[in-house]
N, C-alpha and C positions, 0 to 999 in steps of 0.2 A: 291265274296268278296263284298266287300260295299265302301259306298261312300266317306270314309274318307282311304281306298286305293288307287281309282283311283287317289284320289286330288295328294298322293304322288308320283303315280304313273306320273301323268302330270309336279309333278313338277323334274321330271328328266328328263323331257322333254326341257326343257326352264329355264334359272333360275331369268326369268322376274314373276314378281307377277301374279295371276291364273287370278286376277280380272281385270288385267290391258290389257289381249290377245286381238290380236284383229280379225274379220274373219277372213282372210287367216290361219291365228296360229292356229285357230278353225277347221277349216275341214282341217288343215295336219295331227291334231293330233289324230281325229277321227278314220280318215286311220290309225293312226299308231298303235290307240286303240283295231281300230277288224282285223290289222295282232297278236298286240301281242295276242290273245285272242284265237285265231286261231294257230299259231303256235307256239307256246310256252306252250301250258295246261294250262293257264290261268284259269278257270274258274270265271267269269265275273257275278254276277247275272244282268239280261236282264233290271231288272225295276232299278239297282243300277247304272250303267252304261247312258242309255239315260238319268238319273233323272243328272246327272255327267256334259255330255254332252249341258239338257239341261239348269240348270246349268248359263255354262260357256258363252254362248250364249246368254241369259239372264240376264249379270252379275249379279248375283243377290248378295244377301247381305252376306249372308253365306258363299261366297268366299272369299268376301272381308273384313270381320270380323276375317278368319283365315289368313289372309292376313297379317292383319295388328292385331292378337294376335296368334304371332308362338307358342308359349306359349302351350295353348288351341286346337293345333291341335297334339304335341306331345303327348299331357294328356295321349290321346287313346292310343296311345303302346309305353306310361308308359316311354318316352324318356325326360321327363322335365326337367331341371336342379334345380333342387328343392334348391341348396345352389346357389343364385343368387337370383336378388332382381328381380324382375319384376313391374314395374308402375301398379296402379290400374284400375281392369278392367271396363272403364266406355264407355256405350251406348249411347254418343255423337256424332252424327253426321253418324250415322245410322237410321233408322226405326225401332226399335225393334222390334213392331207386327208382320214387316215384316220378321225379324228378329229369332224371335224365332214361325216363322210359321215353315221357310225353317229348323229352329234346329228340331222341333218338326219331320220335313218328312224325313228330308234327316238323321240325325246325330240319330234318336233313337236307330237303332239296334246295333250303334258302342260304342254308350253307356253304353246300356246293359252289353254287353259284357264285354265292360270295367271293372265295378265296379264290376262286377262275378265274375270275374279275379282274381282281386285283394282281393274281402270279398273270395273268395275260398283259398288264401295265409295269409290267415290274414294281408295282407298289409295295411294302414293305412295313410300314408305320400301322398301316389299321393291322394285320395279320400279328404283330409283334402286339399288339394289344390286344387281338385276339387272344391268347394265349394266357389272359388271365382267367383264362373259363377255359383251357384245357381240360377238368374233371372234365368238364361235358362232353367232351368234340364225340359223338358218332363214331362207331368205330366203321362206316362205309366211308363218315367224310374225314377222315384223319389219313383211311389208305388210301379215297382220291387225293387229297395232298398229299402223300408221299409220291403215289405215282405223278402225279405232274410235276413235282421238284427232280427227281429221278429220269423224267425224261427233259427235261431241260437241261442237268447234267448229263448227259447222255448228246446234247448237241453240242455243251459249250468240250468236248471230247471230239466229236465227230469236228468240230473248224478247227482244232488244236492239228488234227490230223493232216489237217491243209493244210496252217499255215501261223505261227505262236500270231498272226497281225490278225487274221480271221475271229479271235479270240476277244471279247469286250470283256476286260479284269478286274476293271473297276468293279461290275454289272456282277462279275464272278461270285467276287468278293461278298457281294450281299448277300445273296444265294448263300454261298459259305456259313456267315455270321448266323441268317436265320435259323440254316439247317441245324448249324451248331445246338440252335435252345429247344430245338426238336429231340435231343439225344436221341440219334435214334443210328442204328449199329450201318447199316446198311446203306444209307446216302453219305456218313463216315467216311467211309473206307472208297467211295468212287471220289468223293475231294479229295484224299488222299492219293487218289489213284492220278488222279486227273493232274495236281502239284507236283508230282512225282516223275510223271510224263514228258511238263514243262519244263523241266530241270536236267532230265535227260536229253529234249531237244538241245537245248540249252547249252549242254557241253559241250552235245556233236558237233553244235554249228562251232563254237571254241573252239574244241579239236580241226577241223578244216580252217577258220584261220590263220592258225598258228602254227599248221604244219605246209600241206601239200606245194602252195604259191611258190613259194620265195627258194622254198628247195627246186622243183620242178623247174623251177627257170632258170636259177645257173647251173642246175643240170645238162638242160637243154643247149642253152648258150656256149659252155665248155664243150659239150657232145659236139656241136656244128659245127665251132673250130675244129675241132678233132679232124671232123669230116671236110673238110675243106682240102683237105693236103690229104683222105688216105680214100682209098676206095676197097674196099671188101672185094674177091671175086666169089665168092662162096656165096650160094643164096640166102643165108641167114643173114648172114652183112652186110647185105644188099637189100635184105628189106628192113634188117636196124637201119642203115642210113636214110634211107630212103623216109622212115619215122620221123627217124629227128631232126632230119635236112628239114621237113615239113611243118616240125614245128620249128625249128630254127629259124626261117626266111620268116615265117606269123610272129614271130613274139621279134623279131629281129626288128619288121612293120611297125611294130608295136612301140620297140624300142625308140626307132628315131622317128617315129612320131612325139613321144614324148620330150626326146631332146627341140627337137624343132622347135613343141610349145612353151616348152620355160624358155627357150631364147624369144620368143614371140613376148612370153607375160614379163622377163626381163625388161626388156624392152619398153612396153607398155604400164607395167611395173609402177612404178614414181608415178608415171599420171594420172590411172585409176586412183591410186592411194591418194592421191592429192583434190583430186576430183570427190573422192569414197569420204572423206575428212568434212569438206564441203557441206557435200549432204548432211552431215549425221548434223555439223552445228547450227545446218538450216532448219534438220527437224525437231532440237531443240526448243524453235520459239515459237509459238502460238501459244490458244485459249485450250491443248489439251497437255500439251508442255509447262506451261505455267505454272501447272501444282506440283509437278517435281525439281524442273530445272529452274528455279528461284534468279541468280544472277544475270545469264542469259536471258531473262525477260526483266529484268530490270523491277523485279519486286523485292522486297527484304521485311523479318517476320519479325514482329515483335521480340521480346526477349521475357514480357510476363507471358505466361500460360495462362488459354482460360480452362482454367476447373472447377470454377464454378457453375457451366450451364450443363444441363440434363439434358437427357435422353429425352428426343421431340420437340428442342428448339429448333425453329427456322427461321435460317438467318437471312434469306430472299421477305421471308414476313417479318419478322423482328421477331416472333412471341411462339410461343410455346402449340403446335397446331392440335388438333382434336380429334383426341382416338377417334377412329373407323374403326367398328365389328367385322363392316363387311368389307372394306378391304385387305390387303394386304397385311399380312402378319409377317417382320423381320426379325428373325432371331441372330444375333452377334454371341454367337461361342466361342469368341479370339476373345483372346486380354489385348486384344487394340482394339479405336477408337477409330470409330466412322460415318462418315459421311454420303448421303446418298441426293444426287443433286437432280433436277430434269436435265431430260435432253431438252435447250431452247430450242434447238430446228425445230423438231418434231412439234413443239407447245407454238411457236409462232406461224409453224403450217396448221397446224389444228386450228387454234384459235383465232377468230378475226376479227373481236371485241377484244379492245386493249382489256377493258377493267374485269374479263376473262382470263384475258391471258395475263395479266397480273397477278392472278391467285389464282394459276393453276402453277409457277413456278416455283418451287422448293427447291431447300439446299437444309436438306435435314442431321442431325447432329445425334445418333444412338453413343454412348458409353459402353468401355467395356460389359460383356458378361451380362449383356443389356439385351431386352425384348420395344421392338417400334411397333406398333397399330397404325397405320393411314392409309389417306387412299392417293393411289395414284394416279388418281383425272384420267384415267385411259392413260396415260402416256408412258412410254420410256425414262427408265434414268439408266443415272453411271455411278458406280462402287467407287468411292476414295478411302483406303485405309492408311490406317497411320498410328501414331502418339504425339503428344501433347499441342495442341492445332491452338494456333497466335493469331491474331491481328493484323492485315499486313500493311504495309507500309506503301501504297502505289499513291502514284498520281489517277485522280480522278478520271484523267480520259483513259488509264486502261483496264480493258475489259476484264480484269481475272485481280475481283478485290475482296473477293471472300475470305476468311478464314485457311489460314494452310497450315498442314500439318509440317513441326520441326524436324519429325522426321518420318518423310512418307515409307509406307512399304514397300523391299526390295517390287521392281519390276515392275510398279503401277502401269509405267509407258508401253504396258503390256498389254496391260485392262483395264482400263480408266478410261480409255475414248472409248468402250466396245457397251454402247445402250444394250441396257436389261428392260427385258417387257413380260410379264405376268398378269394373266388377268386374279385377284383372287390368291388366298388361297393363304399358306403358309408360307417361306426363304431361308433358310439355314447359312449359317455364313463358319465356318468349320476352318483351322488350320493352326499349324504351328509359327516358328519364325522364320520357317524355308520355303512355306507352301499354303496355298489356299486351297478351297474347293467352297461349292455351293450347292447344297440342295434342297429339293422343292416339294411339293403334292402331286402337283400336275404339272404337266409341258410348258418352258418355255423357250424365246427369243435369247440370244447374245450374239447380235453384230447383225441382226437378220436370218441368223441361223437357224432354225429349232434344237432345242435339249429335250431331251426325256428328260421328267419328273421321277427323284428320286434315286435317278442316276447321279454318280458324280462328274458333277461338272470343275474342272480343274483353271482354274484362274490365268495356269501358266507351263 
């Protein structure tokens, strides 16, 4: 194990800051550390254990820094609370040269393991927070970080050589945004090269679409008609006629097929059009469609807007929900209002006791630019976005009688029916008037399909 493991283990021995331990405390802890490694099977590397004990005895600058900035120590286990405002990291009162030396000597391996793990999972929240301490980054750690980023960019470039569709461009943007913070010219040039190559491939595709198809088609058709009545005698003319007539027969069969399909399409078009219209109208009726197709579901909204409701109000329980620090932190970074409501089918299937089933149902309101911490009860939920929340004037028999938005966000029929599942952590909703995105600090599921945390999941 590592220096940072020893640090966390020592914190379980005493609540007093490690940098203030006296010699008797250090000697007693040294015995406990040896027992821990002997009888509990904790395989501490001898060097890291000796280094840590030496740091304790010599009142090292690193231990004093870790005690002063605990969020720095928590970073190596990805436990720093990123929603909390931390004071700026200053090195006043520390011997910076000594601190940097000890960080390089004791924490390099921990730092490398941390950033490799975060990059392997394509997570950038903690990596961006890490740059607060960029001045302390050992050269070996910084080079490892750059090598990992360069390897990932080269993989993007290799995928682009195969096909543009092979590249996850939203993930590429996350890498590009992070690399921009590093101000590394080599990596910046590689990003520029990839973006240029993408533009060049796109231009080539546009040229192919605009030029050869239609021109070649008409040249072949006119040439075929000509050669139907003209039979060259020379060898070159015969070869040309053979080539053109081969293409002419092929394209003629395609053209004939198109004509037949057009006739069939015209014949059945009206019937299919009427059928499709019926299907569209039928799709507008039901529980989820009732959130955006009001007349079709016999729903009338009050003209009065519920403008006194605050974040956290639960329309199922008719009270404000109790914040849950261990639950999901949902960040609404949009100018829209948000409703998060339970998937009733999942709740009914999971909770057999009627009282527990009732307590698990939620219809939570979140104001624009606000945050809610709440318990999902381990159940999937649905996302409903819009403006001007109002009560519903509906018969009691109507299953959709909770408040609705007078202005639902466009495309609600595409994303609202899809249940979202995530266990704890935090999730952020971003977007504009035209598109919405979900970010999370871990993997989550949308409509049963896994989405990798910290990659952009577009709702449209």
